[in-house]
C-alpha positions in Angstrom: -50.3 -66.7 13.8 -48.8 -66.0 10.3 -50.6 -69.2 9.4 -54.0 -67.7 10.7 -53.9 -64.2 8.7 -54.5 -64.4 5.1 -52.8 -62.5 2.5 -55.8 -59.7 2.4 -55.7 -59.3 6.1 -51.7 -58.7 6.3 -52.1 -56.6 3.1 -54.5 -54.4 5.0 -52.1 -54.4 8.2 -49.1 -53.0 6.1 -51.2 -50.3 4.5 -52.0 -49.1 8.2 -48.2 -49.0 9.0 -45.9 -46.2 8.9 -43.8 -45.9 5.9 -40.7 -46.5 8.1 -41.9 -49.8 9.3 -41.7 -51.1 5.5 -38.2 -52.2 6.0 -38.8 -54.0 9.3 -41.7 -55.9 7.5 -39.9 -57.1 4.5 -37.0 -58.9 7.2 -40.0 -61.1 8.7 -40.2 -63.8 6.0 -40.2 -64.0 2.3 -43.9 -64.0 2.5 -44.3 -60.7 4.0 -41.9 -59.4 1.8 -43.8 -60.7 -1.4 -47.0 -59.3 0.3 -45.6 -55.8 0.9 -44.3 -55.2 -2.6 -47.8 -56.6 -4.2 -49.4 -54.1 -1.7 -47.1 -51.1 -2.3 -48.4 -48.2 -4.7 -45.8 -45.6 -4.0 -42.1 -45.8 -4.4 -39.1 -43.5 -4.3 -35.6 -44.4 -5.7 -32.1 -43.0 -5.5 -29.3 -44.0 -7.6 -25.8 -43.7 -6.8 -23.1 -42.4 -9.3 -21.9 -45.8 -9.7 -25.1 -47.6 -10.4 -25.8 -47.1 -13.9 -24.5 -50.4 -15.4 -26.4 -52.7 -17.4 -27.0 -55.3 -14.2 -28.5 -52.4 -12.2 -30.9 -51.5 -14.8 -31.8 -55.0 -15.4 -32.1 -55.3 -11.5 -34.1 -52.5 -11.5 -36.7 -54.0 -13.9 -37.0 -57.3 -12.0 -37.4 -55.1 -8.6 -40.2 -53.0 -10.1 -42.0 -56.1 -11.6 -42.6 -57.5 -8.4 -44.7 -54.4 -7.3 -47.5 -54.8 -9.7 -49.8 -52.5 -8.2 -47.5 -49.3 -7.9 -49.1 -46.1 -8.7 -46.7 -43.6 -7.8 -42.7 -43.5 -8.8 -40.0 -41.1 -8.2 -36.6 -42.0 -9.6 -33.7 -39.6 -8.8 -30.7 -40.0 -10.4 -27.3 -38.4 -9.9 -26.2 -35.2 -11.8 -23.2 -36.5 -13.5 -25.5 -39.3 -15.1 -25.2 -39.4 -18.9 -28.3 -39.0 -21.2 -28.1 -42.4 -22.3 -28.0 -43.9 -18.9 -30.8 -42.0 -17.8 -33.1 -43.0 -21.0 -32.3 -46.6 -20.0 -33.3 -46.1 -16.5 -36.7 -44.5 -17.9 -37.4 -46.9 -20.4 -36.9 -50.1 -17.9 -39.1 -48.3 -15.3 -42.0 -47.3 -17.9 -42.1 -51.0 -19.1 -42.2 -52.5 -15.9 -44.9 -50.5 -14.5 -47.7 -49.7 -17.0 -50.2 -48.9 -14.4 -48.5 -45.7 -13.4 -50.4 -42.7 -12.6 -47.5 -40.4 -11.1 -43.9 -40.3 -12.3 -41.2 -38.0 -11.1 -38.1 -38.7 -13.1 -35.3 -36.3 -11.6 -32.1 -36.8 -13.7 -30.4 -35.6 -16.8 -33.2 -33.8 -19.5 -35.4 -36.2 -21.1 -35.0 -36.6 -24.8 -38.4 -36.3 -26.7 -37.8 -40.2 -28.0 -37.6 -41.2 -24.6 -41.1 -39.7 -23.9 -42.5 -41.1 -26.9 -41.6 -44.5 -25.6 -43.0 -43.5 -22.0 -46.4 -42.3 -23.7 -46.7 -45.8 -24.9 -45.9 -47.8 -21.9 -47.8 -45.7 -19.3 -50.9 -44.6 -21.0 -52.5 -44.1 -17.6 -50.2 -41.5 -16.5 -51.7 -38.3 -15.1 -48.8 -36.5 -13.6 -45.6 -36.1 -14.8 -42.1 -34.3 -13.5 -39.2 -34.0 -15.6 -36.2 -32.1 -16.7 -36.1 -30.8 -20.4 -33.4 -29.1 -22.3 -33.2 -26.4 -24.7 -34.3 -26.2 -27.8 -37.8 -26.6 -26.4 -40.3 -29.0 -28.3 -43.7 -30.0 -26.9 -45.0 -32.1 -29.6 -44.9 -35.3 -27.3 -47.3 -34.1 -24.9 -50.4 -34.7 -27.4 -49.6 -38.5 -26.9 -50.3 -38.5 -22.9 -54.0 -38.9 -23.4 -54.6 -39.1 -19.3 -51.9 -36.0 -18.4 -53.5 -33.7 -16.0 -50.4 -32.3 -14.0 -47.1 -31.3 -15.9 -44.2 -30.3 -14.1 -41.0 -29.0 -16.3 -37.7 -27.7 -15.2 -35.8 -26.3 -18.3 -32.2 -26.5 -18.3 -29.1 -26.1 -20.4 -28.2 -22.6 -22.0 -30.8 -20.6 -23.9 -30.5 -21.2 -27.4 -32.0 -17.7 -28.8 -30.5 -18.3 -32.3 -32.6 -21.3 -32.7 -36.1 -19.8 -31.5 -37.5 -19.0 -34.7 -37.4 -22.2 -35.9 -38.5 -24.0 -32.7 -41.5 -21.6 -32.8 -42.4 -22.3 -36.5 -42.5 -26.2 -35.5 -44.6 -25.6 -32.4 -46.9 -23.3 -34.6 -47.6 -26.6 -36.8 -49.3 -28.4 -33.9 -52.6 -27.6 -32.8 -54.4 -29.6 -30.5 -56.4 -29.0 -27.2 -54.5 -30.4 -24.2 -56.1 -31.7 -21.1 -53.6 -30.4 -18.6 -55.2 -29.0 -15.6 -51.8 -28.2 -13.6 -48.8 -26.7 -15.3 -45.7 -26.1 -13.4 -42.5 -24.4 -15.2 -39.1 -23.7 -13.7 -36.1 -21.6 -15.6 -37.9 -19.8 -18.3 -35.4 -17.6 -20.2 -35.7 -15.1 -23.1 -35.9 -16.9 -26.3 -37.8 -19.9 -25.1 -40.6 -19.6 -27.8 -41.3 -23.3 -27.6 -43.4 -22.9 -25.0 -46.0 -20.8 -27.1 -47.3 -24.6 -28.2 -48.6 -25.3 -24.2 -49.8 -21.2 -24.0 -51.8 -21.7 -27.1 -53.1 -25.4 -26.3 -54.0 -25.3 -22.7 -57.1 -24.3 -22.1 -58.3 -25.8 -18.7 -55.9 -24.9 -16.3 -56.5 -24.8 -13.0 -53.1 -24.2 -11.3 -50.2 -22.4 -12.9 -46.9 -22.4 -11.2 -43.7 -20.2 -12.4 -40.4 -20.6 -10.7 -37.2 -18.7 -11.1 -38.4 -17.3 -14.6 -36.9 -14.3 -15.9 -39.0 -14.6 -19.3 -42.4 -16.0 -20.4 -41.2 -16.9 -23.9 -43.5 -14.8 -25.6 -45.7 -12.1 -23.8 -48.4 -12.2 -26.6 -48.9 -15.8 -26.6 -49.1 -15.9 -22.6 -51.5 -13.1 -22.7 -54.0 -15.3 -25.0 -53.1 -18.2 -22.6 -54.4 -16.3 -19.4 -57.5 -15.1 -21.2 -58.4 -18.4 -22.1 -58.3 -19.8 -18.5 -61.8 -19.3 -17.4 -61.3 -21.8 -14.4 -57.7 -20.9 -13.2 -57.8 -21.2 -9.4 -54.4 -21.1 -8.3 -51.6 -19.0 -9.2 -48.0 -19.4 -7.7 -44.9 -16.9 -8.6 -41.5 -17.7 -7.0 -38.4 -15.8 -7.6 -39.8 -14.2 -11.0 -38.8 -10.4 -10.4 -38.8 -9.4 -13.9 -42.2 -11.1 -15.1 -44.4 -10.8 -11.9 -45.8 -7.4 -12.3 -47.0 -8.2 -15.9 -48.3 -11.6 -14.6 -50.5 -10.0 -11.7 -52.1 -7.4 -14.1 -52.8 -10.0 -16.7 -54.7 -11.8 -13.8 -56.3 -8.6 -12.6 -57.8 -7.9 -16.0 -58.6 -11.8 -16.9 -59.2 -14.2 -13.9 -62.4 -13.8 -12.0 -62.1 -17.5 -10.7 -58.8 -16.9 -9.1 -58.8 -18.5 -5.5 -55.0 -18.6 -4.2 -52.1 -16.5 -5.0 -48.5 -17.1 -3.8 -46.1 -14.6 -4.5 -42.5 -15.1 -3.1 -39.3 -13.0 -3.5 -40.3 -10.8 -6.7 -42.6 -8.0 -7.7 -43.1 -4.3 -7.3 -44.9 -2.3 -4.8 -47.0 -0.6 -7.5 -47.4 -3.9 -9.4 -48.6 -5.5 -6.3 -50.8 -2.6 -5.3 -52.5 -2.4 -8.8 -53.4 -6.0 -8.7 -55.0 -5.8 -5.1 -57.1 -2.6 -6.0 -58.1 -3.8 -9.6 -58.8 -7.7 -9.0 -62.0 -8.9 -9.6 -61.4 -12.2 -8.2 -62.5 -13.4 -4.9 -59.4 -14.6 -3.7 -59.7 -16.9 -0.3 -55.9 -17.3 0.3 -53.0 -15.1 -0.2 -49.4 -16.1 0.7 -46.6 -13.7 0.4 -42.8 -13.7 1.1 -42.0 -10.1 0.0 -39.3 -8.9 2.5 -38.8 -5.5 0.6 -42.3 -5.1 -1.4 -45.1 -5.6 0.9 -46.0 -2.6 3.0 -49.0 -1.5 4.9 -50.8 0.3 2.0 -51.2 -3.6 0.3 -52.8 -4.8 3.6 -54.9 -2.0 3.9 -56.1 -2.3 0.0 -56.9 -5.9 0.8 -59.3 -4.8 3.6 -60.9 -2.1 1.2 -61.5 -4.3 -1.8 -64.9 -6.0 -1.5 -63.8 -8.8 -3.5 -61.6 -10.2 -1.2 -64.0 -9.9 1.9 -64.1 -13.8 1.6 -60.4 -14.2 2.5 -59.7 -17.3 5.0 -56.1 -17.5 4.7 -53.3 -15.2 5.1 -49.5 -16.0 5.4 -46.7 -13.5 5.7 -43.3 -14.9 5.5 -40.4 -12.3 6.4 -42.3 -9.3 5.5 -40.0 -6.8 7.4 -41.9 -3.7 6.2 -45.4 -4.4 7.5 -46.3 -2.4 10.9 -49.5 -3.2 13.2 -51.3 -0.7 11.7 -52.0 -2.9 8.2 -52.5 -5.9 10.2 -55.0 -4.7 12.6 -57.0 -3.0 9.7 -57.1 -6.2 7.9 -58.2 -8.1 11.5 -61.1 -5.4 12.0 -62.6 -6.3 8.4 -61.7 -10.0 7.8 -62.5 -10.7 11.6 -65.4 -12.8 11.1 -63.9 -15.0 7.9 -60.1 -15.3 8.4 -59.3 -18.6 9.6 -55.7 -19.0 9.1 -53.0 -16.4 9.8 -49.3 -17.1 9.5 -46.6 -14.2 10.3 -43.6 -16.3 9.8 -40.2 -14.6 10.7 -42.2 -11.1 10.8 -40.5 -8.7 13.2 -43.4 -6.8 13.7 -44.7 -9.4 16.3 -41.7 -8.7 18.2 -41.5 -5.0 17.8 -45.4 -4.0 18.2 -46.1 -5.0 21.8 -50.2 -5.8 22.0 -50.3 -6.5 18.3 -51.1 -10.5 18.9 -53.7 -9.4 21.5 -55.5 -7.3 19.2 -55.6 -9.7 16.4 -56.5 -12.5 18.7 -59.7 -10.1 20.0 -60.6 -9.8 16.3 -60.1 -12.9 14.5 -63.1 -14.9 16.2 -63.0 -17.8 13.6 -59.1 -18.4 13.5 -58.5 -22.1 13.4 -54.7 -22.0 12.3 -51.8 -19.9 13.5 -48.0 -20.1 12.4 -45.8 -17.7 14.6 -42.8 -19.7 13.5 -39.2 -18.4 13.5 -40.0 -15.4 15.7 -36.9 -15.6 17.9 -37.9 -12.7 20.3 -41.5 -13.5 21.0 -42.2 -13.7 24.5 -44.7 -15.6 26.9 -46.6 -12.7 27.8 -47.5 -11.5 24.3 -48.2 -14.9 23.0 -50.6 -16.0 25.9 -52.4 -12.8 25.9 -53.3 -13.7 22.3 -54.2 -17.3 23.1 -57.0 -16.2 25.6 -59.2 -15.1 22.8 -58.1 -18.0 20.5 -60.1 -20.9 21.9 -61.1 -22.3 18.5 -57.5 -23.4 17.2 -56.7 -26.9 15.7 -53.3 -26.2 14.5 -50.4 -24.3 15.7 -46.8 -23.9 15.0 -44.1 -22.2 17.0 -41.3 -23.7 15.2 -38.0 -21.8 16.4 -39.8 -19.5 18.9 -36.7 -19.5 21.3 -37.8 -17.3 23.9 -41.2 -19.1 24.7 -41.2 -21.3 28.0 -43.5 -23.8 29.9 -45.6 -20.7 30.6 -46.9 -20.8 26.8 -47.3 -24.7 27.1 -49.6 -24.3 30.3 -51.8 -21.7 28.6 -52.2 -23.7 25.4 -53.5 -26.4 27.9 -56.0 -23.9 29.3 -57.2 -22.0 26.5 -56.6 -24.5 23.1 -58.8 -27.8 23.9 -59.4 -28.5 20.2 -55.7 -28.5 19.3 -55.2 -31.7 16.8 -51.6 -30.6 15.4 -48.8 -28.6 17.2 -45.2 -27.9 16.1 -42.7 -26.7 19.2 -39.6 -28.1 17.5 -36.6 -25.8 18.0 -38.5 -24.1 21.1 -35.1 -24.0 23.2 -37.4 -22.8 26.7 -39.8 -25.4 26.4 -38.8 -28.4 28.8 -39.4 -32.2 28.9 -42.0 -31.6 31.7 -44.2 -29.2 29.9 -43.9 -31.4 26.7 -45.3 -34.2 28.7 -48.0 -32.2 30.6 -49.1 -30.9 27.3 -49.2 -34.2 25.7 -51.3 -35.9 28.8 -53.6 -33.0 28.7 -54.9 -32.6 24.9 -57.6 -34.7 24.2 -57.8 -33.8 20.6 -54.3 -33.9 19.7 -53.3 -36.3 16.7 -49.9 -34.8 15.7 -47.0 -33.3 17.3 -44.0 -32.1 15.8 -41.0 -31.9 18.7 -37.6 -33.1 19.3 -37.5 -37.0 20.4 -35.2 -35.8 23.3 -38.1 -34.0 25.1 -40.2 -36.9 25.2 -40.5 -38.6 28.4 -41.2 -42.5 28.7 -44.5 -41.8 30.0 -45.4 -39.5 27.0 -44.3 -41.9 24.6 -46.7 -44.4 26.2 -49.5 -42.0 26.0 -48.8 -41.4 22.3 -48.7 -44.9 21.5 -51.8 -45.8 23.2 -53.7 -42.6 21.5 -52.3 -43.0 18.2 -50.5 -39.6 18.0 -48.2 -39.2 15.3 -44.7 -37.7 16.3 -42.4 -35.8 13.8 -39.1 -35.0 15.0 
């Protein structure tokens, strides 16, 4: 059989296998190992603390050179790796993989010299994730001609005393960068080196700020926001000290904004001002604001005519919201909202009849996530499912009180389900899982403990090519 299958056919078969099967394939014979490596386009490697000697680095070059079509590479080094060893690993990887499009290098901070070498070796690189040390210099960015997505983790103590010199050096450089996605974590006061990015990035479509207590220079960032005519997605994670200012600038300048995520930060007034004044036609909202999201915000969303195209609303751990705000939103958005997530929101358990009302109002609902509502009972959940006949994705992870009765209701009412997560649902038994799998014709992916999959169900999953995630 091995002699009948040509190289191209074997490689096509390898492409269709699950990633976990690669180890078994590589052990069959040397030919299969060679073909597997030559057809691999993505790799993730981790270096243990004792693997930074010259022998290991040379072995890395040899290993990567056997993957001529490698496009995506993730290298994770232990935190005790010194700068010189990390530089050698990066140099070896870049020299061996000239066709790379995506590189994640998670280690000690990368030096500008190493980045210059990387730009020369991998001139097709479009996505880069790295750690940078202060003081911040970004003159190396302009040498990555194909770079579209840049993710930065800023580490080591802030060097405010050197901020003026950094700012002057970055001001000298003026070039329009081709970046479309920018993610920055850990901005502190005095990080004026970021002004180079704020001034020269004019076509950003996605902006992520994580664990930031400052923006470097507020005036430069304001100019940056004003220039972004095509900004579509903004994520603000744990940025309490700057989130209100960023939201205000977005409300004033960004009419193209399509998606907004705010996690763990902000104020009641700042968020309400953004919702009331925003001129963008938001389609997706994602909030994890345990102490900052109120009914008034949800009502304001329903009253803003620009938000009438909202198709996705995700709320996580929003304990101050009550049924009043959600019902108002459901009445207005009933014909457009396709995705609703109420993750760990005790309003689901606190207000009886809320889910029933939402199910009756949200006629176009396709995706529903009620994960980690530990006190959610069958009766409340089933009463919602009766009206949700178009669901294709359902997540119930961690809903301990749900039982097999809920599964039976899913079989009766949700004929279009393609993806289901019932992990950590202690009340759902093996027999119910088997019955659900055998009676869900559209199912393509299920997340459930392996111990709850019977032999009959396992055979059915294999025959129907249904993906199982534990």
